Backbone as JSON, one array per atom type, in Angstrom:
{
  "sequence": "MNSTFLYEDEEEEKLHRNAIRALARETGMPAEAVVPLYESVFERLKRHAKIKDFLPILVSREVKDILLHRVNLSLMEYRDDYL",
  "N": [[110.11, 115.0, 105.95], [110.65, 116.11, 102.9], [109.1, 115.6, 100.14], [108.76, 116.82, 97.77], [111.13, 117.49, 96.58], [112.36, 114.85, 96.55], [111.49, 113.07, 94.62], [111.97, 112.47, 91.17], [110.48, 113.58, 89.02], [106.98, 114.09, 88.12], [105.77, 111.41, 87.69], [107.49, 109.42, 88.87], [106.99, 109.73, 91.17], [104.5, 109.39, 91.34], [104.7, 106.32, 90.82], [106.08, 105.84, 93.34], [104.07, 106.4, 95.04], [102.34, 104.72, 94.71], [103.28, 102.16, 95.24], [103.37, 102.35, 98.22], [101.12, 102.73, 98.49], [100.33, 99.8, 98.12], [101.98, 98.65, 99.87], [100.85, 99.68, 102.04], [98.22, 98.47, 102.18], [99.2, 95.74, 101.98], [100.58, 95.11, 104.53], [98.2, 96.11, 106.61], [98.58, 98.7, 107.95], [97.91, 102.2, 107.94], [98.22, 104.31, 105.12], [99.63, 106.52, 106.12], [100.91, 106.13, 107.61], [102.78, 104.53, 106.88], [104.27, 105.98, 105.06], [106.24, 107.74, 106.1], [108.59, 106.37, 106.63], [109.1, 104.45, 104.08], [109.89, 106.91, 102.22], [112.53, 107.67, 103.97], [113.93, 105.54, 103.82], [113.96, 105.37, 100.86], [114.71, 107.52, 100.07], [117.79, 106.79, 101.01], [118.85, 104.59, 99.66], [118.52, 105.7, 97.11], [120.57, 107.45, 96.96], [122.69, 106.03, 96.5], [122.19, 104.44, 94.48], [122.78, 103.07, 90.89], [121.56, 102.4, 88.96], [118.11, 103.37, 89.04], [115.86, 102.12, 88.52], [115.0, 99.71, 89.91], [114.32, 100.61, 92.2], [111.74, 101.09, 93.64], [110.95, 98.47, 94.01], [112.95, 97.68, 95.76], [113.03, 99.27, 97.86], [110.36, 98.59, 98.62], [110.39, 95.82, 99.41], [112.24, 96.29, 101.81], [111.0, 98.05, 103.54], [108.85, 96.26, 103.54], [109.6, 94.19, 105.36], [110.97, 95.67, 107.33], [108.37, 96.9, 108.42], [107.17, 94.0, 109.32], [108.19, 93.16, 110.89], [108.5, 94.91, 113.02], [105.54, 94.18, 113.88], [105.66, 91.59, 114.42], [107.3, 91.75, 116.61], [105.8, 93.35, 118.57], [103.43, 91.61, 118.65], [105.25, 89.0, 120.09], [106.06, 90.82, 122.56], [103.12, 91.55, 123.66], [102.35, 88.86, 124.1], [104.38, 87.61, 126.0], [103.2, 89.54, 128.04], [101.02, 89.03, 128.64], [100.55, 86.34, 128.53]],
  "CA": [[110.91, 115.41, 104.68], [109.79, 117.28, 101.81], [109.01, 114.84, 98.94], [109.14, 117.92, 96.11], [112.7, 117.06, 96.53], [112.88, 113.38, 96.8], [111.15, 112.46, 93.56], [112.65, 113.53, 89.67], [109.41, 113.78, 88.16], [105.46, 113.22, 88.81], [105.64, 109.96, 87.27], [108.25, 108.94, 89.51], [106.42, 110.27, 92.33], [103.24, 108.23, 91.28], [104.97, 105.27, 90.84], [106.81, 105.54, 94.68], [102.57, 106.37, 95.91], [101.71, 103.33, 94.13], [104.0, 101.09, 95.93], [103.43, 103.01, 99.34], [99.55, 102.56, 99.09], [100.17, 98.39, 98.08], [102.51, 98.52, 101.08], [99.92, 99.74, 103.53], [97.45, 97.04, 101.9], [100.14, 94.09, 102.7], [100.74, 95.17, 105.8], [97.18, 96.18, 106.9], [98.71, 99.97, 108.02], [97.34, 103.08, 107.05], [99.43, 104.8, 104.13], [100.1, 108.05, 106.65], [102.08, 105.42, 108.69], [104.37, 103.94, 105.92], [105.05, 107.1, 103.8], [107.79, 108.1, 106.27], [109.66, 105.02, 106.68], [109.28, 104.53, 102.92], [110.51, 108.14, 101.96], [113.75, 107.78, 104.81], [114.67, 104.07, 103.07], [113.96, 105.2, 99.23], [116.24, 108.52, 100.19], [119.04, 106.21, 101.3], [119.21, 104.1, 98.62], [118.7, 106.42, 95.98], [121.66, 108.14, 96.63], [123.62, 105.14, 96.25], [121.7, 103.81, 92.81], [123.21, 103.59, 90.22], [120.04, 102.14, 88.29], [117.25, 103.59, 89.96], [114.81, 101.09, 87.97], [114.54, 98.52, 90.49], [114.02, 101.29, 93.66], [110.32, 100.59, 94.05], [111.14, 97.08, 94.16], [114.26, 97.17, 96.87], [112.25, 99.65, 98.98], [108.92, 97.91, 99.39], [110.87, 94.88, 100.06], [113.13, 96.84, 103.05], [110.17, 98.4, 104.3], [107.89, 95.56, 104.24], [110.38, 93.83, 106.31], [110.76, 96.11, 108.72], [107.13, 96.64, 109.23], [106.6, 92.83, 109.47], [109.31, 92.77, 112.19], [108.02, 95.73, 114.29], [104.65, 93.88, 114.29], [105.98, 90.24, 115.12], [107.81, 92.17, 118.09], [104.67, 93.85, 119.46], [103.29, 90.31, 119.32], [105.89, 88.65, 121.04], [105.85, 91.67, 123.6], [102.22, 91.27, 123.99], [102.59, 87.49, 124.3], [104.95, 88.02, 127.23], [102.8, 90.67, 129.14], [99.32, 88.62, 128.55], [99.99, 84.96, 128.61]],
  "C": [[110.27, 115.79, 103.38], [110.14, 116.33, 100.59], [108.98, 115.64, 97.78], [110.6, 117.78, 95.74], [112.85, 115.8, 95.88], [112.56, 112.79, 95.56], [111.47, 113.21, 92.45], [111.34, 114.1, 89.32], [108.24, 113.81, 89.02], [105.44, 111.85, 88.57], [106.57, 109.09, 88.4], [107.55, 108.72, 91.03], [104.9, 109.6, 92.59], [103.39, 107.02, 91.52], [105.12, 104.78, 92.39], [105.29, 105.56, 95.55], [102.14, 104.97, 95.43], [102.26, 102.36, 95.47], [104.07, 101.19, 97.5], [101.46, 102.5, 99.55], [99.31, 100.12, 98.95], [100.86, 98.19, 99.31], [101.48, 98.53, 102.23], [98.84, 98.69, 103.17], [97.99, 95.85, 102.73], [100.1, 94.13, 104.18], [99.64, 95.39, 106.94], [97.65, 97.58, 107.88], [98.32, 101.11, 107.43], [98.71, 103.56, 106.37], [100.13, 105.77, 105.33], [101.33, 107.24, 106.97], [103.3, 104.89, 107.9], [105.32, 104.93, 104.9], [106.11, 107.64, 104.31], [108.61, 107.52, 106.31], [109.91, 104.71, 104.88], [110.26, 105.43, 101.89], [112.35, 107.61, 102.47], [114.43, 106.92, 104.0], [114.94, 104.73, 101.33], [115.29, 106.49, 99.16], [117.46, 107.82, 100.39], [119.46, 105.57, 100.05], [119.06, 104.55, 97.54], [119.73, 107.2, 96.06], [123.06, 107.19, 96.43], [123.46, 104.33, 94.82], [122.4, 104.06, 91.88], [122.18, 103.42, 88.8], [119.31, 102.21, 89.27], [115.54, 102.77, 89.59], [114.21, 100.66, 88.85], [114.29, 99.33, 92.04], [113.01, 100.82, 94.4], [110.43, 99.39, 94.41], [112.05, 96.63, 95.84], [113.61, 98.12, 97.94], [111.25, 98.97, 99.48], [109.53, 96.86, 99.96], [111.38, 95.05, 101.62], [111.73, 97.1, 103.94], [109.27, 97.7, 104.75], [108.5, 94.8, 105.55], [110.52, 94.29, 107.78], [109.48, 96.6, 109.66], [106.85, 95.51, 109.69], [107.42, 92.91, 110.55], [109.14, 93.45, 113.14], [106.8, 94.8, 115.33], [104.46, 92.37, 114.73], [106.92, 90.75, 116.52], [107.18, 92.6, 118.8], [104.22, 92.66, 119.92], [103.82, 89.11, 120.49], [105.77, 89.34, 122.34], [104.12, 91.35, 124.64], [101.87, 89.8, 124.32], [103.06, 87.09, 125.54], [104.34, 88.24, 128.34], [101.61, 89.97, 129.69], [99.31, 87.13, 128.89], [100.94, 84.28, 129.51]]
}
């Protein structure tokens, strides 16, 4: 995905990059792993958003849920395989 066309201006891009860094810290994942998922969710939600001020919060919440769900699934698979 080309982020040049995803964000309306540098300020919006900076806002979302900060949200990506925060998600990476909170989930313990590298930012490079968070970016594709974040931008995919952002693009989908942005298409339908009438008020865009809350997009960083909404996108972050959804991405965090997805990432934490993946971690939980991995832990359950590990537990099933080794315990």
